[in-house]
N, C-alpha and C positions, 0 to 999 in steps of 0.2 A: 318204742310209743313213749311221747309224751303226756305224765299223767295230768297236765293242767286238761288233755285233752278231754276230759270227762263229763262236757260240758253238760250235756243232758240230764245231765245228774243233781242240778247244782238246788232246784229247789224242794230238794230230800231233805239238805239238810243247813239250807242255807240259813246262820243265827244262832245253829243248835247246839251245842256244849258236846266235845269231845275229847272222852282220855288214850294214848295210844301212848303204848307200857313197853319202852324201849325206841321207844319214837325219833335219840338223834342216828341211828344208823343203817343202813340195808334196806329190809322189808318197812319199819316200822317208821324209817324217817319219808318213804314216798307216798305208805298211805298217809303221815301226815302231812305230805303236801299235797295229797289230795282233797284230802279234807277241808284243810284250807283255803284251795284254792276255787270249793265248788262258795265256799263261805261263813264254814263251821267257826265255831272258839276253838283252835287245838288247845289241850294241854297237854307238852312230852313229859311223859313221866320216865326219867334215867334215873342214874345214878352215877353220872362220872357232870357233874358240873361244869367245867371248864369247856367240855367236849361238846355239853348239850346247849352251849352259849352263841360256841357258832352255829350250831344245827338250829337254830332257834333263828340266827341273824339270816340266810341260805334260804330257812323256809318262807321267811318273812319279804322278801325279796320277789322270791317265784310264785307267793299268792302275789303278792302285788302285781306280777302282771297283769292276773287276771283282773274280767269288770268287775263281782264285786268280793276279795276278797274276802274272809275272815280270819282272824286273829291266831296269831302261835302267842304261848306261854310254856315255862318252863318251873318246874316243882319235880321237888329233888324227893324217887326212889328210889330204894335199895328191895328188891322182894326178899334176898337174904337173908330178912335181921323184915321180924311181925312188927316190931313198933315201931317201924321207920315206914311198915305201912298203915299203923294208925297213925304215924302225924301226917304222911299223907291227905290220907281223907280224912282229916281234919280240920288241914290246911285248902283242897277241893270246897269242904261242902262250905268254908268259907267263905269263899273265893262267886259260889254259886249256888242257889237253892236247887238248881236242874243238871242235868247225866240225860242225855241220847244216847250215844254211842262208849261201848268200854269194847276199847281192842287191846284183847292181850294178847302181846308175839315177843313182849323179851323172854329169854332164855338165855343160857351159861351154858358156855359148852367147858369142857376140864377146866377153873378154874385153878390158882393156884394154892387155895384154902381148901384144908379137903373137907371141911365141919364148918357150915351155918353158927351165927351167936347161938341158935336155941339149941345148936346137937346133931340135926339133922345132914347129912350130904348136900354138898355145896353146891350139886347138882338138883339134890332131889328139893331141897328146901326152896329155890326161887320158881325153875322151872315146873314144880308143881303147888308143891303147900302154899309158896307168897302167892301163885295165880291167886289160885280158892279163895285166898281167907283172904287178896285182894276184895275177887267178884265179892264175896261173900257183904262185906265188910262197905259195898256197894249197893248191894242188891236195894236196897230197900228206899232210895233216890233219884233207883232206874227204876220203882216201882210207883213210886209215887210222880213223876217224871209223865210214866207210863197217863196214869190216874189221870193226870191237875192240865194234859197236855189232849186226852183223849185217843189218845195214836201209841201203837207201843215202840218202846226202847229195844235197844238192842245191846248185845255183846254177839265181839263175832273173836272165836279165839283161834288165834292162826299155826296149827297141829305144826307134822312132819312129815316126807318122806319117808324117817328115818321109823317113825311109830312101828311100821312092821315086822320089824325084829325085836320091839321092845317087846316085853310082860310083866305080866305082876307078882310078883314073889310078897305073897300075902303077909303071911312070917317074916317082912321086911320090908313096910312102903317105907321107914325112915331110908334106908341104903346106907343102912352100917357094914353090912356083906358086898358090896358092891363088883359083881368080877372082871369088869374093865370100862371102860368111859364110854365106850361110845353102847357099851350093855343099855348100862345106867343113863346116858344120856335120852337114848329110843328108848324104857321105861319110861319115863318121862311123860317125855308130847303122846305118847297111848296112851298113860292115867288119864294127862290135863284131858285129849280127846273122851275117853267116858267118862272125865266130871262133867265137860262143857254136852256131852247130849246129856246123861239127866236132870242136869240144871234146866238144859231146853224141857223137857218131859213135867219137871214140877212147876215152869214158871212161866207156860207159855200159852197166853191171850183165851186156851178151849178151857184150860188148868181155872185163872183169874176168872173165871167168867167175865171178859171186858176184858181190855187193851195194858195187855201183861210182858215181860221179857219175855224177847225174840231172839236164839241162840242161835247163830249159825259157826261154820267150821272154813275154815278156808283154809289147805295142804301150798306150798306154793312149788314146789316140785322139789325135783334138784339146780339146788342156787349155789351160787359162788359165793355164797355169804355161810354165816355162823356154823354147822358140823363139817361143809363142802368146802371152805375155803382153806387158801395155803396157811398151815398153818398152828391147822386148831388140832392134828393130829403133827408125832412123832414122825417125819418121814422115811426110821430106816422101821417098821414094822411096816407087816406085807398089808396087813391087810386096811395097815391108815392111809400109805401109800396110796393102793386102790382107790382108795375113796377119796384123796385130794384129789388124781388126776381125775374120777369122774367130774368132780363138781368143777375140774377148769371144760375136761378139755367137750361136756353137753350143759353144764350147768346155764341156770339163766342170770341175768343182769338182776339185780334187785329191784329193778318197777318191772322186769317183767313179772317177775316174780312174786311180785305185788300184787299181781291187777287183780286175783279171788281174792285178797281179803279188804278190796277197795268197791270191787263189785257188792261184796255183802257189803257195805257201811251205807255206799251209794244206793243200789237200787232200789226202785221199793220194796216193805216187804212179803208186797202179794208178790211180785215176783222170786223170789224164793221162796226153798226147801229147807226150814228149820233141823237141826241133828237130831227131834228124838228118834229117830228110824236110823241113824247114825248116819245120814248122811253131810257128807264136806265137801264144797268145791274148789280144783285145782284144775293143771292137767289132763287130760288124756292120754296117759301109755297105754301101749299094749302089751307091757307086763304087769304084774302088780303093783308095780312099786308106784304107780298114779292112782288106787285104787284106794276107796275110801275102808276104813276099821271096823267091824265092827268086836266091841266085844259083851260077852252077855256080866253083864254083874252089873253094873255103873251103879249102881245107887249103891253094892254094899260094896264100892269102893269109897262113895262120896261119905255115911256112914263112920266109912274106920276111919279114914281120912280129919272126919270132923270131930272126932273121938280123940283122937292124937291129937287134935291141935288146942283143943281145952284143955290137954293135960301138959302144952309144955308152957315154958318162962315167959315176961311181956303177951302171951294175947292175953286181949282183950275180945273178948266173945262176945258174938252179936248173936238176936236171938233166935237167929237159925239153930249157931252151931251149940246153944244151951240146951234145943231141946229135941236134938235130934233124939228117937227112940235110942233108948241100951242098945246096942249089934247084941245077937241071941251068939253059942255058944260055935253055932257051927255053921257056916251059909253054904245053900243050895245052889254055889257059884261054875257053871260049867266055864269048864278051861280051853277049851278051842280057842281058836282067831275063823273066826266069816270072813266075808267081802259083799260088799256089796256093790250092784251096781253102781258108775260117778255117776255126777252129777255134772249137771252140766250149764254154763254162763249162759244169759242171754246177749248178746251184742252188740 
């Protein structure tokens, strides 16, 4: 499917500001392309400047074929560095006082470095804490834009089929004692889902008593990108080999895996269900891998994570991060994982 075929949603995003993290490759690239083709002003937020420059040129060419093309620009963002996140937010706000769509797509798998600058495990840092911190720093502009436009803004959180293998280690949220790269990656995606669900409950239009920030979850399923891509694992490890072969044999190409996120960006919000009840959008499978996750304790995780962030070096705490109530000594957190019925996408 050609991404520029989503023409009937053009009026929803034409002229609006959108940020796509990891928009220089894979699913993020396809989401950025769809938004630009629909007339949005897209900021590709990625770490690699050279790779992003090439991607931006390709995106501009693709958007140029659309009837009313948007624009595409690049701003450097390294989610493994809290200082880089701060600089990105400052640069973004200097360019525009509005933000309508934030797509939290970027994630790393098994990076070479073992820790981030601030001392977090190298997957937990960017995949979870970095995305949460970026979101916190952009919530003010998202809420202000919603009020000014008298219409909700939105965050699209790209989740993963791997999250079903994740767990939350309440005694080691920073991931200092990881058991395996795959388990750690899966856990970061599960934690990201939980954070998005809590934010959806916190900042919905009903809670804001007016246009708020709507948060939608998009799960691409098994794709030939990221953790399922060839080279993501050591092929001599049995579990790694099976995971890679699964991606190669049944994995979706990036432009198909991106469809849930694209429709969460483009469809009228009235046609979508946000994440308050744990719903996210993605392919329907007959097995558990395609079902969305619900994990009790989303608020507890988010508050604990926020407190952890405030204690790190280089953190410029947002008002929300500074004012979370002190966590109790022990949370009544259900430790089990349950499954909800999968959401369906309008055609």
